[in-house]
C-alpha positions in Angstrom: -11.2 17.5 -16.4 -11.2 17.6 -20.2 -9.5 14.5 -20.8 -10.9 11.5 -18.8 -14.5 13.0 -18.8 -14.3 13.7 -22.6 -13.3 10.2 -23.3 -16.4 9.1 -21.2 -18.8 11.0 -22.8 -17.4 10.4 -26.4 -17.9 6.4 -25.5 -21.0 6.8 -23.6 -23.6 5.7 -26.1 -21.6 2.7 -26.7 -21.6 1.7 -23.2 -23.6 -1.0 -21.5 -26.4 -0.2 -19.1 -24.1 -1.2 -16.1 -21.1 0.4 -17.5 -23.3 3.8 -17.8 -23.8 3.6 -14.3 -20.0 3.5 -13.6 -19.7 6.8 -16.1 -22.6 8.6 -14.3 -20.8 8.0 -11.0 -17.3 9.4 -12.3 -19.4 12.5 -13.6 -20.8 13.4 -10.3 -17.8 11.8 -7.5 -14.9 12.0 -9.4 -13.3 13.2 -6.0 -14.2 9.8 -4.6 -13.2 7.9 -7.3 -9.4 9.0 -6.8 -9.3 7.8 -3.0 -11.4 4.6 -3.7 -10.0 1.0 -4.1 -11.4 -1.0 -7.2 -13.5 -2.9 -4.8 -15.1 0.4 -3.1 -15.4 2.2 -6.7 -17.6 -1.0 -7.9 -19.4 -1.2 -4.8 -20.1 2.6 -5.1 -21.3 2.1 -8.7 -23.5 -1.2 -7.5 -21.7 -3.2 -10.2 -19.0 -5.9 -10.4 -15.1 -5.4 -10.5 -15.3 -6.9 -14.1 -17.8 -4.5 -15.0 -15.7 -1.8 -14.2 -12.7 -3.2 -15.6 -14.8 -3.5 -19.2 -15.8 0.1 -18.7 -12.2 1.1 -18.2 -10.8 -0.7 -21.3 -13.9 0.7 -23.2 -12.4 4.3 -22.6 -8.9 3.2 -23.2 -7.6 2.1 -20.0 -6.3 -1.2 -18.9 -5.3 -0.1 -15.5 -7.5 1.0 -12.7 -4.9 2.5 -10.7 -3.6 4.7 -13.9 -7.3 5.8 -14.2 -7.5 7.0 -10.8 -4.2 8.7 -11.0 -5.4 10.6 -14.3 -8.5 11.7 -12.4 -6.8 13.2 -9.7 -4.4 14.9 -11.8 -6.9 16.5 -13.7 -9.1 17.3 -10.7 -5.8 19.0 -9.2 -5.1 20.8 -12.4 -8.7 22.1 -12.2 -8.9 23.4 -8.8 -6.7 25.9 -6.8 -6.8 23.6 -3.6 -3.5 22.3 -2.0 -2.8 18.8 -0.6 -3.6 20.0 2.6 -7.2 21.4 2.6 -6.5 23.0 6.1 -3.5 24.6 5.1 -3.6 28.0 3.0 -1.2 29.9 1.1 -0.8 32.5 4.0 -0.2 30.0 6.6 3.2 30.8 8.3 5.7 28.0 8.8 5.0 27.7 12.3 1.4 27.0 11.6 2.4 24.6 8.8 4.5 22.6 11.2 1.4 22.7 13.9 -1.0 21.2 11.0 1.1 19.0 9.6 1.9 17.1 13.1 -1.7 17.5 14.2 -2.6 15.7 11.0 0.2 12.6 11.7 -1.0 12.5 15.2 -4.4 12.0 14.5 -3.8 9.3 12.2 -1.5 7.4 14.5 -4.3 7.5 17.3 -6.9 6.4 14.3 -4.2 3.2 13.9 -4.9 1.9 17.1 -8.3 1.0 16.4 -7.5 -0.3 13.1 -4.3 -2.2 13.3 -5.3 -6.0 14.2 -2.7 -7.1 17.0 -3.7 -10.7 16.1 -2.6 -10.1 12.5 0.5 -8.7 13.7 1.2 -11.7 16.0 0.6 -14.0 13.4 3.0 -12.2 11.0 5.8 -12.3 13.4 5.0 -16.0 14.1 5.5 -16.6 10.3 8.6 -14.6 10.0 10.2 -16.7 12.9 9.4 -20.0 11.1 10.1 -18.9 7.7 13.3 -20.3 5.7 13.2 -17.5 3.5 11.1 -13.8 3.5 10.9 -11.7 0.5 9.7 -8.2 1.2 8.3 -6.3 -1.5 7.2 -2.9 -2.2 6.8 -0.4 -5.2 7.1 3.5 -5.3 7.0 5.1 -2.0 6.4 1.8 -0.6 9.7 0.4 -1.2 11.2 2.6 1.6 9.1 0.5 4.2 10.0 -2.8 2.6 13.7 -2.0 2.7 13.5 -0.8 6.2 11.7 -4.3 7.3 14.6 -6.0 5.6 17.0 -4.0 7.4 15.5 -4.8 11.0 15.1 -8.6 10.0 18.8 -9.1 8.6 19.9 -7.8 12.1 18.6 -11.0 13.8 20.4 -13.1 11.1 17.2 -13.7 9.3 17.2 -14.7 5.6 15.2 -11.6 4.3 15.6 -10.0 0.7 13.8 -6.4 -0.3 13.1 -6.1 -4.0 11.3 -3.2 -5.8 12.0 -4.1 -9.3 8.8 -5.6 -11.0 11.0 -8.0 -13.2 13.1 -9.1 -10.1 9.9 -9.8 -7.9 8.4 -11.7 -10.6 11.5 -14.0 -10.9 12.0 -14.4 -7.1 8.5 -15.4 -6.2 8.4 -17.9 -9.0 11.4 -19.4 -6.7 9.4 -19.6 -3.5 8.1 -22.7 -1.8 5.8 -23.5 1.2 8.5 -22.5 3.6 9.0 -19.1 2.1 7.2 -15.9 3.1 6.3 -13.2 1.1 5.5 -9.6 2.4 4.2 -7.1 0.5 3.7 -3.3 1.2 1.5 -1.2 -0.4 -0.8 1.9 0.0 -3.7 1.5 -2.5 -3.6 -2.4 -2.4 -3.7 -2.2 -6.1 -0.2 -2.1 -7.4 -0.3 -4.8 -10.4 3.4 -5.5 -9.9 2.6 -6.5 -6.1 -0.5 -8.5 -7.5 1.6 -10.3 -10.0 4.0 -11.1 -7.1 1.6 -12.3 -4.7 -0.1 -14.6 -7.6 3.3 -16.4 -8.2 3.9 -16.6 -4.8 0.7 -18.4 -4.1 1.3 -20.8 -7.2 4.1 -22.2 -5.1 2.1 -22.4 -1.7 4.2 -19.5 0.0 2.3 -17.6 2.7 1.7 -14.0 1.9 1.4 -11.0 4.2 0.3 -7.7 3.2 0.6 -4.4 4.7 -2.0 -2.0 3.0 -4.3 1.2 3.9 -7.3 -0.2 2.2 -9.2 -3.3 3.5 -11.1 -3.7 0.3 -8.1 -3.7 -1.7 -7.1 -6.7 -4.2 -4.2 -6.9 -2.3 -5.8 -7.4 1.0 -8.3 -9.7 -0.6 -5.4 -12.0 -2.0 -3.2 -12.0 1.3 -3.4 -14.8 3.8 -2.5 -12.3 6.7 -3.2 -8.4 6.3 -2.3 -5.5 8.6 -4.0 -2.5 7.9 -2.7 0.8 8.0 -5.2 3.7 8.9 -4.6 7.6 7.6 -6.8 10.6 7.3 -6.8 11.0 3.6 -7.0 14.5 1.8 -8.0 14.7 -2.1 -4.7 14.9 -4.0 -2.4 12.9 -1.3 -2.9 9.2 -3.1 0.7 8.6 -1.9 -0.1 9.7 1.4 2.8 10.5 4.0 0.8 9.8 6.9 0.0 6.1 5.6 3.9 5.6 5.3 4.5 6.9 8.7 2.1 4.4 10.1 3.5 1.5 8.2 6.7 2.4 9.7 5.4 2.0 13.0 3.8 -1.3 12.1 7.5 -2.3 11.3 8.6 -1.3 14.8 5.7 -3.7 16.4 6.9 -6.3 14.4 10.7 -5.7 15.3 9.8 -5.4 19.3 7.6 -8.5 19.0 10.6 -10.3 17.5 12.9 -9.2 20.1 10.8 -10.6 22.7 10.7 -14.0 21.1 14.4 -13.9 19.8 16.5 -16.9 20.5 20.1 -16.6 22.0 21.6 -16.8 18.6 19.2 -13.9 17.2 20.3 -11.6 20.3 24.0 -12.4 19.3 23.3 -11.6 15.9 22.0 -8.2 16.9 24.9 -7.3 19.0 27.2 -8.5 16.0 25.5 -6.3 13.9 25.7 -3.3 16.1 29.4 -3.7 16.5 29.7 -4.1 12.7 27.6 -0.7 12.3 29.7 1.1 14.7 33.0 0.7 13.0 31.6 3.0 10.3 30.8 5.8 12.8 33.4 8.4 13.7 
């Protein structure tokens, strides 16, 4: 942990009293920092989010996400733990298979108590009423955004997927009150996603978020939020189980739309099936 900790120690005497509380928490609980949202981190330090950001700028960071990733990288470099604490170097392939599937099954089971059916229903209603649907996701979350676009297009809905930060800003500045923005994110702290949400709100667009952390900045900014639950291990900030749950949420949305589909939407589904069939041998 030499780099980040060294920066904090070097600047420690220049920190305010509240900023020193943040530094002290990092010294003692770095493993918690890397799996905490900005809101959770600030609460654990008993300070405000602006205080955390002032602390980060003092030690040379302008992004909490980058700070958190660096903490995770340095912890990983300093320990021999692997990405799955329950898996050991001597495990057989069969054992690895069983442990990974068990972790995924537990995560999906937990999701039943975390995913709010009312929020899913609210999003489906907005999808059916929107004139234009923009779906965004950065990094690993782009796969979920693309999958939802694929499913909505089959109904003939006007859905666009975007994962380029410049294009997200351009598209979101052109939205209106009849548009819907759907944001996929694991951490809920991606600056590119937050920028898109901000531009969408400036144009009175409805914003829905599918995110893992209820106290994240994205969830706080969204009009509708569907939470995905996962069992996090220390170094899996880009949790595979979280993505699996988000894909399950997409299937829930798809099935709900099928139940509300108009004859024209059902016809579109059949036409797209036939169109895709021509690509198969």
